[in-house]
Backbone and ligand atoms as CSV (ligand in chain L), in Angstrom:
chain,resi,resn,atom,element,x,y,z
A,1,MET,N,N,13.234,11.376,-8.289
A,1,MET,CA,C,13.244,9.880,-8.300
A,1,MET,C,C,11.938,9.508,-7.663
A,2,PRO,N,N,11.135,8.654,-8.399
A,2,PRO,CA,C,9.913,8.078,-7.628
A,2,PRO,C,C,10.138,7.315,-6.364
A,3,LYS,N,N,9.324,7.452,-5.515
A,3,LYS,CA,C,9.542,6.858,-4.226
A,3,LYS,C,C,8.381,5.704,-3.877
A,4,HIS,N,N,8.740,4.615,-3.443
A,4,HIS,CA,C,7.751,3.519,-3.161
A,4,HIS,C,C,8.086,3.061,-1.751
A,5,ASP,N,N,6.797,2.675,-1.100
A,5,ASP,CA,C,6.989,2.129,0.252
A,5,ASP,C,C,6.693,0.654,0.112
A,6,ILE,N,N,7.541,-0.270,0.593
A,6,ILE,CA,C,7.310,-1.568,0.577
A,6,ILE,C,C,7.165,-2.114,2.150
A,7,LYS,N,N,5.954,-2.621,2.406
A,7,LYS,CA,C,5.971,-3.164,3.811
A,7,LYS,C,C,5.879,-4.772,3.733
A,8,VAL,N,N,6.590,-5.213,4.603
A,8,VAL,CA,C,6.762,-6.761,4.688
A,8,VAL,C,C,6.057,-7.088,6.064
A,9,CYS,N,N,4.999,-8.018,6.005
A,9,CYS,CA,C,4.343,-8.452,7.236
A,9,CYS,C,C,5.285,-9.267,8.004
A,10,MET,N,N,5.649,-8.956,9.160
A,10,MET,CA,C,6.441,-9.680,10.076
A,10,MET,C,C,5.701,-10.445,11.111
A,11,GLY,N,N,4.413,-10.547,11.040
A,11,GLY,CA,C,3.596,-11.398,11.894
A,11,GLY,C,C,4.140,-12.858,11.839
A,12,SER,N,N,3.840,-13.658,12.748
A,12,SER,CA,C,4.584,-14.993,12.793
A,12,SER,C,C,4.133,-15.888,11.715
A,13,SER,N,N,2.749,-15.732,11.312
A,13,SER,CA,C,2.364,-16.668,10.258
A,13,SER,C,C,3.003,-16.249,8.860
A,14,CYS,N,N,3.059,-14.933,8.587
A,14,CYS,CA,C,3.732,-14.643,7.228
A,14,CYS,C,C,5.221,-14.884,7.224
A,15,PHE,N,N,5.720,-14.690,8.486
A,15,PHE,CA,C,7.232,-14.927,8.521
A,15,PHE,C,C,7.433,-16.312,8.294
A,16,ALA,N,N,6.595,-17.250,8.940
A,16,ALA,CA,C,6.808,-18.670,8.690
A,16,ALA,C,C,6.548,-19.119,7.323
A,17,ARG,N,N,5.647,-18.502,6.745
A,17,ARG,CA,C,5.255,-18.851,5.366
A,17,ARG,C,C,6.103,-18.328,4.308
A,18,GLY,N,N,7.161,-17.599,4.607
A,18,GLY,CA,C,8.161,-17.164,3.573
A,18,GLY,C,C,8.581,-15.682,3.752
A,19,ASN,N,N,8.088,-14.979,4.475
A,19,ASN,CA,C,8.569,-13.528,4.503
A,19,ASN,C,C,9.891,-13.273,4.899
A,20,LEU,N,N,10.585,-14.198,5.603
A,20,LEU,CA,C,11.882,-13.981,5.976
A,20,LEU,C,C,12.706,-14.064,4.739
A,21,ASN,N,N,12.390,-15.201,3.955
A,21,ASN,CA,C,12.986,-15.282,2.631
A,21,ASN,C,C,12.836,-14.184,1.719
A,22,ASN,N,N,11.435,-13.629,1.742
A,22,ASN,CA,C,11.139,-12.623,0.925
A,22,ASN,C,C,11.769,-11.302,1.167
A,23,LEU,N,N,12.078,-11.081,2.438
A,23,LEU,CA,C,12.890,-9.921,2.945
A,23,LEU,C,C,14.172,-10.004,2.513
A,24,ASN,N,N,14.792,-11.112,2.688
A,24,ASN,CA,C,16.111,-11.242,2.132
A,24,ASN,C,C,16.299,-11.052,0.695
A,25,PHE,N,N,15.407,-11.565,-0.040
A,25,PHE,CA,C,15.341,-11.332,-1.530
A,25,PHE,C,C,15.301,-9.911,-1.847
A,26,LEU,N,N,14.306,-9.222,-1.078
A,26,LEU,CA,C,14.053,-7.865,-1.479
A,26,LEU,C,C,15.286,-7.056,-1.101
A,27,GLU,N,N,15.947,-7.333,-0.002
A,27,GLU,CA,C,17.142,-6.522,0.262
A,27,GLU,C,C,18.344,-6.715,-0.744
A,28,ASN,N,N,18.443,-8.016,-1.260
A,28,ASN,CA,C,19.378,-8.231,-2.175
A,28,ASN,C,C,19.184,-7.649,-3.612
A,29,TYR,N,N,17.865,-7.691,-3.886
A,29,TYR,CA,C,17.447,-7.104,-5.107
A,29,TYR,C,C,17.656,-5.682,-5.234
A,30,ILE,N,N,17.422,-5.054,-4.144
A,30,ILE,CA,C,17.480,-3.542,-4.071
A,30,ILE,C,C,18.974,-3.103,-4.052
A,31,LYS,N,N,19.913,-3.926,-3.396
A,31,LYS,CA,C,21.306,-3.725,-3.369
A,31,LYS,C,C,22.010,-4.011,-4.614
A,32,ASN,N,N,21.509,-5.082,-5.380
A,32,ASN,CA,C,22.246,-5.520,-6.524
A,32,ASN,C,C,21.674,-5.033,-7.941
A,33,ASN,N,N,20.591,-4.290,-7.867
A,33,ASN,CA,C,20.020,-3.763,-9.127
A,33,ASN,C,C,20.002,-2.210,-8.978
A,34,ASN,N,N,20.427,-1.695,-10.196
A,34,ASN,CA,C,20.354,-0.243,-10.033
A,34,ASN,C,C,19.052,0.358,-10.347
A,35,LEU,N,N,18.256,0.388,-9.267
A,35,LEU,CA,C,16.857,0.965,-9.427
A,35,LEU,C,C,16.822,2.301,-9.520
A,36,ASN,N,N,15.951,2.851,-10.477
A,36,ASN,CA,C,15.767,4.325,-10.548
A,36,ASN,C,C,14.669,4.815,-9.652
A,37,VAL,N,N,14.540,4.088,-8.499
A,37,VAL,CA,C,13.361,4.483,-7.622
A,37,VAL,C,C,13.972,4.334,-6.242
A,38,GLU,N,N,13.379,5.085,-5.529
A,38,GLU,CA,C,13.817,5.019,-3.993
A,38,GLU,C,C,12.706,4.078,-3.329
A,39,ILE,N,N,13.232,3.288,-2.600
A,39,ILE,CA,C,12.366,2.252,-1.829
A,39,ILE,C,C,12.519,2.329,-0.405
A,40,ASP,N,N,11.423,2.513,0.265
A,40,ASP,CA,C,11.487,2.594,1.807
A,40,ASP,C,C,10.920,1.131,2.218
A,41,LEU,N,N,11.806,0.424,2.810
A,41,LEU,CA,C,11.376,-0.967,3.208
A,41,LEU,C,C,11.047,-1.092,4.657
A,42,ILE,N,N,9.968,-1.419,5.005
A,42,ILE,CA,C,9.620,-1.423,6.448
A,42,ILE,C,C,8.926,-2.618,6.778
A,43,GLY,N,N,8.968,-3.038,7.982
A,43,GLY,CA,C,8.173,-4.059,8.571
A,43,GLY,C,C,6.767,-3.722,9.097
A,44,ALA,N,N,5.719,-4.745,8.906
A,44,ALA,CA,C,4.531,-4.415,9.258
A,44,ALA,C,C,3.915,-5.366,10.203
A,45,HIS,N,N,3.008,-5.062,11.007
A,45,HIS,CA,C,2.324,-5.981,11.958
A,45,HIS,C,C,1.244,-6.882,11.217
A,46,CYS,N,N,0.930,-7.941,11.861
A,46,CYS,CA,C,-0.142,-8.870,11.396
A,46,CYS,C,C,-1.454,-8.094,11.287
A,47,GLU,N,N,-2.088,-8.308,10.062
A,47,GLU,CA,C,-3.269,-7.566,9.707
A,47,GLU,C,C,-4.470,-8.582,9.722
A,48,ASN,N,N,-4.156,-9.699,10.394
A,48,ASN,CA,C,-5.322,-10.769,10.504
A,48,ASN,C,C,-5.788,-11.199,9.126
A,49,GLN,N,N,-4.937,-11.283,8.193
A,49,GLN,CA,C,-5.147,-11.869,6.780
A,49,GLN,C,C,-4.259,-13.027,6.621
A,50,CYS,N,N,-3.808,-13.771,7.844
A,50,CYS,CA,C,-2.852,-14.710,7.680
A,50,CYS,C,C,-3.037,-15.831,6.747
A,51,GLU,N,N,-4.358,-16.289,6.508
A,51,GLU,CA,C,-4.469,-17.577,5.731
A,51,GLU,C,C,-4.097,-17.345,4.374
A,52,ASN,N,N,-4.012,-16.241,3.666
A,52,ASN,CA,C,-3.435,-16.216,2.363
A,52,ASN,C,C,-2.208,-15.313,2.253
A,53,GLY,N,N,-1.267,-15.441,3.383
A,53,GLY,CA,C,-0.022,-14.859,3.445
A,53,GLY,C,C,0.954,-15.732,2.714
A,54,PRO,N,N,2.282,-15.287,2.690
A,54,PRO,CA,C,2.750,-14.249,3.250
A,54,PRO,C,C,2.269,-12.859,2.354
A,55,HIS,N,N,2.104,-11.813,3.226
A,55,HIS,CA,C,1.766,-10.518,2.611
A,55,HIS,C,C,2.960,-9.622,2.391
A,56,ILE,N,N,2.780,-8.793,1.313
A,56,ILE,CA,C,3.616,-7.614,1.089
A,56,ILE,C,C,2.797,-6.504,0.759
A,57,TYR,N,N,3.007,-5.332,1.106
A,57,TYR,CA,C,2.214,-4.156,0.647
A,57,TYR,C,C,3.137,-3.161,-0.008
A,58,VAL,N,N,2.874,-2.911,-1.300
A,58,VAL,CA,C,3.569,-1.946,-2.059
A,58,VAL,C,C,2.679,-0.655,-2.153
A,59,ASP,N,N,3.198,0.458,-1.708
A,59,ASP,CA,C,2.288,1.616,-1.659
A,59,ASP,C,C,0.896,1.367,-1.221
A,60,ASN,N,N,0.795,0.606,-0.093
A,60,ASN,CA,C,-0.533,0.256,0.490
A,60,ASN,C,C,-1.288,-0.672,-0.428
A,61,ARG,N,N,-0.957,-1.223,-1.505
A,61,ARG,CA,C,-1.656,-2.227,-2.176
A,61,ARG,C,C,-1.112,-3.552,-1.653
A,62,ALA,N,N,-1.969,-4.500,-1.308
A,62,ALA,CA,C,-1.700,-5.783,-0.758
A,62,ALA,C,C,-1.448,-6.791,-1.669
A,63,TYR,N,N,-0.484,-7.459,-1.543
A,63,TYR,CA,C,-0.168,-8.756,-2.382
A,63,TYR,C,C,-0.260,-10.026,-1.526
A,64,ASP,N,N,-0.911,-11.030,-1.977
A,64,ASP,CA,C,-1.147,-12.290,-1.172
A,64,ASP,C,C,-0.113,-13.399,-1.772
A,65,GLU,N,N,0.043,-14.271,-0.896
A,65,GLU,CA,C,0.919,-15.531,-1.215
A,65,GLU,C,C,2.093,-15.196,-2.030
A,66,VAL,N,N,2.957,-14.127,-1.446
A,66,VAL,CA,C,4.111,-13.656,-2.171
A,66,VAL,C,C,5.270,-14.709,-2.001
A,67,ASP,N,N,5.931,-14.859,-3.252
A,67,ASP,CA,C,6.921,-15.722,-3.270
A,67,ASP,C,C,8.007,-15.000,-4.115
A,68,GLU,N,N,9.189,-15.477,-4.299
A,68,GLU,CA,C,10.333,-14.722,-5.169
A,68,GLU,C,C,9.838,-14.340,-6.481
A,69,THR,N,N,9.135,-15.310,-7.194
A,69,THR,CA,C,8.615,-15.116,-8.430
A,69,THR,C,C,7.746,-13.711,-8.492
A,70,LYS,N,N,6.865,-13.827,-7.593
A,70,LYS,CA,C,5.812,-12.659,-7.568
A,70,LYS,C,C,6.585,-11.267,-7.208
A,71,LEU,N,N,7.563,-11.448,-6.364
A,71,LEU,CA,C,8.173,-10.255,-5.847
A,71,LEU,C,C,9.134,-9.628,-6.929
A,72,GLN,N,N,9.766,-10.575,-7.632
A,72,GLN,CA,C,10.521,-10.033,-8.828
A,72,GLN,C,C,9.643,-9.262,-9.729
A,73,LYS,N,N,8.505,-9.846,-10.098
A,73,LYS,CA,C,7.589,-9.055,-11.012
A,73,LYS,C,C,7.119,-7.778,-10.349
A,74,ILE,N,N,6.798,-7.760,-9.006
A,74,ILE,CA,C,6.481,-6.592,-8.508
A,74,ILE,C,C,7.535,-5.443,-8.559
A,75,LEU,N,N,8.702,-5.951,-8.217
A,75,LEU,CA,C,9.825,-5.018,-8.312
A,75,LEU,C,C,10.232,-4.576,-9.736
A,76,GLU,N,N,10.127,-5.372,-10.715
A,76,GLU,CA,C,10.330,-4.898,-12.117
A,76,GLU,C,C,9.244,-3.795,-12.605
A,77,ASP,N,N,8.068,-4.063,-12.129
A,77,ASP,CA,C,6.922,-3.028,-12.510
A,77,ASP,C,C,7.229,-1.743,-11.916
A,78,LEU,N,N,8.044,-1.722,-10.818
A,78,LEU,CA,C,8.405,-0.232,-10.118
A,78,LEU,C,C,9.471,0.445,-10.798
A,79,LYS,N,N,10.117,-0.339,-11.623
A,79,LYS,CA,C,11.347,0.380,-12.366
A,79,LYS,C,C,10.874,1.539,-13.307
L,1,LIG,S1,S,1.084,-12.686,9.987
L,1,LIG,FE1,FE,0.835,-11.433,8.160
L,1,LIG,S2,S,-1.232,-11.193,8.210
L,1,LIG,FE2,FE,-1.029,-12.227,9.902
């Protein structure tokens, strides 16, 4: 089974800009969809890129201004 690492920036700016919501969305999506991939979900520290946050990193690729629509697309591409 392919394995992916998803890191969610838990710095205060990304958190306030939507990563709390994004984290909840991710957890529910992984729980409710039968993904044929293994996902390691971890928190990340602020990487000083706050102005275009919230940030999510998938296999070390950075995504800016992440919201639920973007997240859903990212997750569907992993399937
Ligand atoms: S809080 Fe996420 S990059 Fe700074």
